[in-house]
N, C-alpha and C positions, 0 to 999 in steps of 0.2 A: 503493499500499499503506499509506503514512505520511499520507495527505490527509486521513482520518477523524480522526487524532490532531491534526494541525495545526489543523484546524477547531475541534476541542475546545479546544486550548490558548489559540488566539488570539481564537476568538469572530469568526472572519472569515465573510464571505457564502459560500454554496455556489457562487456564480459566480466566486469568487476563483481565480486562477491556482495551481496546487500548489506550483511552484516558489518564488514569492514567499511565500507563508505559512509553507511549510516552512523557508526561511531565516529568517522571523522567529521561529518557533518553535524554532530551533536544531537542526533535525532534517537531518543529512546525507543526501544522496541515498542510497537503498538500494543502489544499484550499487557506489557508493563505499565504503559501510560492510561490505558483503561482500568488498570487495576488502581491506579493512584487516584484517578477521578471518581471511582466508585467509592474510594475511603474518604474523598472530600466530600462527596454527596451525603456519606452518613454523618459526618462532622457537622454539616450543614444544619441538620436538625436540632442542633444546641441552641441556634440563634432564631429559631422561627418563634413568631409572636404568641402570647399567652392563649390567645383565642383561635389558634390554628387547628383545624379539624383533626390533624395528624396525632397532636397531643392526646387525644382520647382512645387512640389505639395502642400507646405505648404502655409500658409497665407504670405502676402507680407513681413511682420515685421520679418519673420522667414526664408525667402527665401535666404538670404545671396546674394543679388544683381543678383540672377538667374532670368531669364524672367519666369513668371508663365505659366505652362502648361495649356492646354485647359480644363483639369479636375481638376485644383487645387481648393483647397477649396475656395480660394479668388474670384473664378468665379461662385460659386455656388449661386443659388436663395436662400431666406429664406427658402422656402419650402424643396428644395433639401438638405439643410444643417441640417435642422431638421430631414428629413428621412434619412440621412447619418448614416451608421452603419460602420465605417472604424477605423482601428488604427490610421490613419492619423489625423482623427477628434480629437481623444483622445490626440495624440501628440500635437495638436495645442493647446488645453486646458492646457496641462501641460507646454508647453513653454510660455504661455502668463504670467505665475506666476514666471519665473526664470529669473534672470539676466544674461545676456551673460558674460561668464567668461572664455570660452576656446579660445586660440590662438595658436594653434599648430605650425602654419608655421611663428611665429615671428623670426627675425633674431637672437634675443639673445638666442633662444632655439635650433639654428641650429648646428649641429656637426661642431666643430672647432672655435665656436664663444661663447661657453658656459664658465660661470665662471670656472667650473671645468677643462676646457681643457687648461686654462691658468694660474689660480691662486689657485689651489687646495692647493698648499703648504702655502699659505698665511690666510687661514681660518681654524680654528680648534675647535674642540668641546670636552668639558670636562665635564664628568658625572661620578657619583660613579660606580665603577667596578662591585657592586651588590647592591640589595636592602636592605642589613642589615643594621642595626643602626651603627654598627663599621665603616662599609665603607662610610656611609653618613657623619658620625662625621669627619672622616679623610678628605672627600672632602671639608666640610664646613671650616675645618681648612685651608686647601689649598686656598680655596676661600677667605678667609680672608687676607691671605698673598698676592694674587694676587691684591685684591682691594686696599690694602695699598701701594703696589708698583706702582700701576697706579696712585694714587694720588700725589705721591713724584716725579714722572716724569712729567715735564712741557709738554712733548710731547703725553701725554696718557689721555685717557678719558674713563668712565665707564658709559654704559647705563643699566639702571634697568627698565626692562619692565614687565608689567603684564595686562592680560585681564581677563574680567569676562563676564558671561551671566546673565542678570537679568530674573525674572520670566515673564517679559513683552517681553521676546525675544529681548530687547536691549543690545547690547554688548557695554561695556565700555571698553576702551584700553588707558592705561596711561603709560608713560615714563618720568623718571628722568635723566638728564645728570649730571653727576659729574665731575669736573675737580678742582685739588688744595683741596680736601676735603671740597667742598660746592657744592650745587647744582646750575647749572648756567641756567638750563631751565627745567620747569615742563610742560609737553605737555600732552594732553588728547584729544581723539577723540570718537565717537560712531557711531555705524552701527546697523541696523535692520535686523532679520532673517538670522543670520550668526551662524556658530558653534564655540564651544570653541576654536579649533585650529586656526580658522580664526581670533577670537579675539585675540589670541597670536601673531599671524603674524602681525596684525594691529598694536599691541604695539610695537613689535620690529621694525617695519618699521616707525613708528611715532618718536622714539628716535634715531635709527641709522641713517637715513638720514640726520638730523640735525647736528649730531657729526661728520659725514664725511664732511660736508661744513666748518668746523673750519680748517682755513689754518694751524695752528701750530700743529695739531694733526696727529700723524702717527700710534698710536696703540690704539685701541679700545676694550674694553672688555665689552661684553654684557651679562647681568645676566637676566635670564630668567626661568620660571618654566615649559616650555615646549621645551625641546630641540627637540623634534619632529617636531614642527613648524620651528625652526631654520634650522634642516636640509633640509626641503622643499626647501629651497631657491637654493641649489645646484641641485635639480633634474631637469632633461630635458623632462622627459616623458610627454605625454598629462596628464594634472592635472587641476581640477577644480579651482584651486587656480592660474592658470597661469596670469591672468589679474592683480592680487594682487602683483604678483612677478615683473611684467615688471618695474615698477618704481624703486623698490628697487635693482632689479639686475643691471639695467642701473647706477644707483649712486653707488653701489659697484664697478663696471667696471670703473668707472671714478675716483674714490677714489684709485684704485689699479693703474691705469695707471698714475696718477699724481706722484706719487713717489714709488720707489722700496722698500722703508722701511716700507711702510703702511700695516698693518696688522689688522684682526678681530679676536677675541677669543670669543666663545660663552660657557658660564658656566650654568650649571644647578643648580637651586636653588628652592627646592620645597617649597610652600607656608606653609606647615605644620611646617618647619623647624623655621619659624619666625627669620629669618635672619633680624636683625634690619633695614639695609637699603632697603631690599626688602619689609618688612613689611610696610614701609611707602608707598610704592606705592600700595601694596596690600589693605591696609586701605583706600587710597585714591579712589580706583575703588569701593571697596564696599560702601564707604560712598556716592559716586556719584549717581545722578539719572538723568534720562532723559525720558521725555513722548515720547512714541512711535508717530510715525507719519504714518497714514494710508490712502489709501493704500499703501503698500510697497512691491515690489517684493522680492523673496527669493533666496539666493544662492543656488547653486547646490547641495552643501553637506548639507545644512540646509533643502532643500526639500527632499533629500533622508532620512535623519535621521527622519523628521517628519513623513514620511509615514511607516517607520519601527517602530517608536514609536506608531502609531496609531494601526498598525496590531498587535504588542505587547500587546498593552492595551485591544484590542478587545479579543484576545486569554485568556488573564488573566481574563477579565470580564466574558468571557463565562464559563472558567474553574471553576472559585469561585461558579457559579450558578449551574453548571450541575451535573447532577446524574449519568451520563455516565462515570465519572471518577471512578466509584464504591462507594457504600453505605458504604464500610468499608476503605475507603481512609483516612488516619491518615493526620490530617493538622498540621504541625510542624511550629515552629517560629525559626528565626536566632537568633544570639547573640543580636541584638538589639530588641528583642521580637516584630519583625513584621512577620505577616504571610507570609510563603514562597510562592512566585508566580512564575509560570513557564517561562522559558525564553530559547531562543537558544543561547544566546550569552555565550562565555567562558564556554563551557561544560554544560550549563544549571544550574539550582538552586540547584539540588541534587547530581550529579554526582561528583563535584569537593570536596564535603564534604565525600561522601561516597566510592569513587573509589579507595580506597587504594589496595584492593584485589579482585578478581571476587567473593570469598567467601562472603566477608563482603556486597560487592554490592548486591548480589543476596539476602542474608538474609535479608539485610534492606528492598528490594523491596518486599519481601514475607512479611515481618511484616507490611509495610506500606499498602500495597494493601489488606491484610487480607487473601491471598491466598498463604497459607504456609503449610508445613506438621505438622499440629496441629490439635487436637480435634475438634476445631471450625469449620475448614474448611471440616474436614471428616464428620461432622454432616450435612453438607449443601450438599455435593456432593457424599459422599459414607456412608450413614447413617447404613449400615450394618457392618462398621468397628468399633473399639473401639475408643471411645471419651475422655477417661478420660486421666488425667495427669500421668506419671510415678512416680510421687512425692506421689500419693495417696490421695490428699488433695483436688481434684477438679474432679468433674464427668465429666465436660466439660473443656477441655484445652484450654483456651481463651488466647488472647494476654495479657490482662490485669493481668491474672494470672501468665503468664511467666514472665513478666516484674516485677510486683510488690509483688507477693506472693510466686512463686515457691521456695521450699527449694533446689532445684538442683543448684540455680545461687547464686552467690555472693551477699548478701543483700546490702553490701556498694557500690555497683555498679548501684544500681536501679536508674533510672531517677527520680528526684524529680519535673521536670516541663516538658513542652513539647518542650523545645529547642532541636533541631535536634542533636546537639554535644553531648548531654546527653545520647541519645539513641544509637548514634554510639559508644560511650564509652562503653555502656553496651553490645552491641553486640561484640566489639573488646575483652572485659573481659571475655565473655561467649560464646566461639565459637560454643557450641552445640545448642544455643538457635536458633528457627526458621530454623534447619537444619534438615536432614533427620536422623542424629544420635540422637535416642531417649533413649539412654543407660544410 
């Protein structure tokens, strides 16, 4: 089904293996994609309104106070439940592992009552104008100045927050509240089965709410390494983080209503910058440990991420063992010398590296799959045609000969390892390699 799209994207030969070119194009197998969509469909039932008719068909704990229908799963006998084959049964099983996180009709998220409707000018977000090192340096210089000013002002405080996910799926969130050049509070909380953005939001909430409760404070600077989590606070659409917002949004509204001078500023500070005061919190989070408690329900975002990760792992495992990607399919490594695995995120694993031009993408695909206008390919599919290399040094023009031995190409550009960038540079320096131009 996806083969025609993969051929169009990569410029591969019609004889190329579907699995190989779909992986290069970043197209997940359609069967796995349908499984992912089915899982998303089940999770969607968490967010349906209280009055939705489907609620009456679910188990009582998911019915949202609706009276059960006579055909509801809660009214089925054990034998009927075993024999039942219905999406409703799958939805029930999925919802049993999910925390209730949606509250779309809460007054705080109603038009006219939202923070953005009344206090948008009193919340600001500051991040580098680009991802360049120079812009990050200028941003950190500004952050230093802002922090110093907040510490000499008796009516200002700084909240430095950070969150992290351990391998055991335990999220640690910590925050330090700075006033007058000293830490007046060190706070830490933990949770289980949440995503990194939820951990960052937990950290912001943990530090910001106590800071807003200090009577003399009118100006708060929040320093975090996830400005995306901070911006979620102003969102009013249906979101799986809504229940986490309610307490924080309510406290912010109280803080702003208390005094017209009160403001909150969010500043981005990446952990890799190792800004000294943020590093204190980051080190605390990394050094902390907490044993997970089982059983524990999952957040909506975590459940969605876990299912995607499982599907991606299944694809990668199958792809590594499968011979259907083509016996000649080359296995490359990335700059960290790890074998490149297929993925559908961010354009896939290959296209972001090779997609500079259509020609380069096509020639790289030809080289990777072994289906290229070279003697080795003609020997397999068109044995009546010439297979020798135009350089005259090889009876069969193989990929190895073209890359490592052929005099027609610049020897200084020959790859010395199987790092993908080395081969991309070779193809860029030798535009006739693996092309139809054999002159």
